[in-house]
C-alpha positions in Angstrom: 91.8 150.0 75.1 92.4 152.0 78.3 92.8 150.4 81.7 89.4 151.9 82.7 87.8 150.4 79.6 89.3 147.0 80.5 87.7 147.0 83.9 84.4 148.6 82.9 83.8 146.2 79.9 84.3 143.2 82.1 82.1 144.6 85.0 79.3 145.4 82.6 79.3 141.9 81.0 80.5 143.0 77.6 83.3 140.4 77.5 82.4 136.9 76.6 82.5 134.5 79.6 85.0 132.2 77.9 87.4 135.1 77.6 86.8 136.4 81.1 87.1 133.0 82.7 89.8 131.2 80.7 92.0 134.1 79.7 91.5 136.9 82.3 90.9 134.7 85.4 92.8 131.4 84.8 95.6 132.7 82.7 96.4 136.3 83.6 94.9 136.2 87.1 96.9 133.1 88.0 100.1 134.5 86.6 99.6 137.7 88.6 99.1 135.7 91.8 102.2 133.5 91.0 104.3 136.6 90.5 103.1 138.2 93.7 103.8 135.0 95.7 107.3 134.8 94.2 108.0 138.4 95.2 106.7 137.7 98.7 108.8 134.6 98.9 111.9 136.6 97.7 111.2 139.3 100.2 110.9 136.7 103.0 114.2 135.2 102.0 115.8 138.7 102.2 114.4 139.1 105.7 112.0 141.8 104.8 109.5 142.8 107.5 106.6 140.4 107.8 104.1 143.2 106.9 105.9 143.7 103.5 105.8 139.9 102.8 102.1 139.7 103.7 101.3 142.8 101.7 103.0 141.4 98.6 101.3 138.1 98.9 97.8 139.6 99.3 98.3 142.5 96.8 96.3 140.7 94.0 93.2 140.1 96.2 91.3 143.2 94.9 92.0 142.1 91.3 90.9 138.5 92.2 87.7 139.9 93.8 87.0 141.9 90.7 87.4 138.9 88.4 85.2 136.8 90.6 82.6 139.5 90.7 82.8 140.0 86.9 82.2 136.2 86.4 79.2 136.4 88.7 77.8 139.4 86.8 78.3 137.9 83.4 75.1 137.5 81.4 76.5 134.1 80.2 77.2 132.8 83.7 76.2 129.4 84.8 76.5 127.6 88.1 79.6 125.7 87.1 81.5 128.8 86.0 80.6 130.6 89.3 81.6 127.6 91.4 84.9 127.2 89.5 85.5 130.9 89.9 84.9 130.6 93.7 87.3 127.7 93.9 89.9 129.6 91.9 89.5 132.7 94.2 90.0 130.5 97.3 93.0 128.8 95.7 94.6 132.2 94.9 94.3 133.2 98.5 96.7 130.4 99.4 98.9 130.6 96.3 
């Protein structure tokens, strides 16, 4: 599967909600955000410019927005899944 196929299948709702939510968002998405935060923290410790630290910290935001949008577009979506995805998105802005 190509990277373009990965994104397009999720955006078109071709991936089951349980995979999209539990694996893509909570597992992979959270890991991506943790790594970005750790890199930002390491850059801050090394006295990197503030702009670099902030850019590293917020680098995953487009991916987070994509995942949140994909959950909202999923044909299997429900109110609870969308609410939990929104809470996750907000938590990842801080993490």
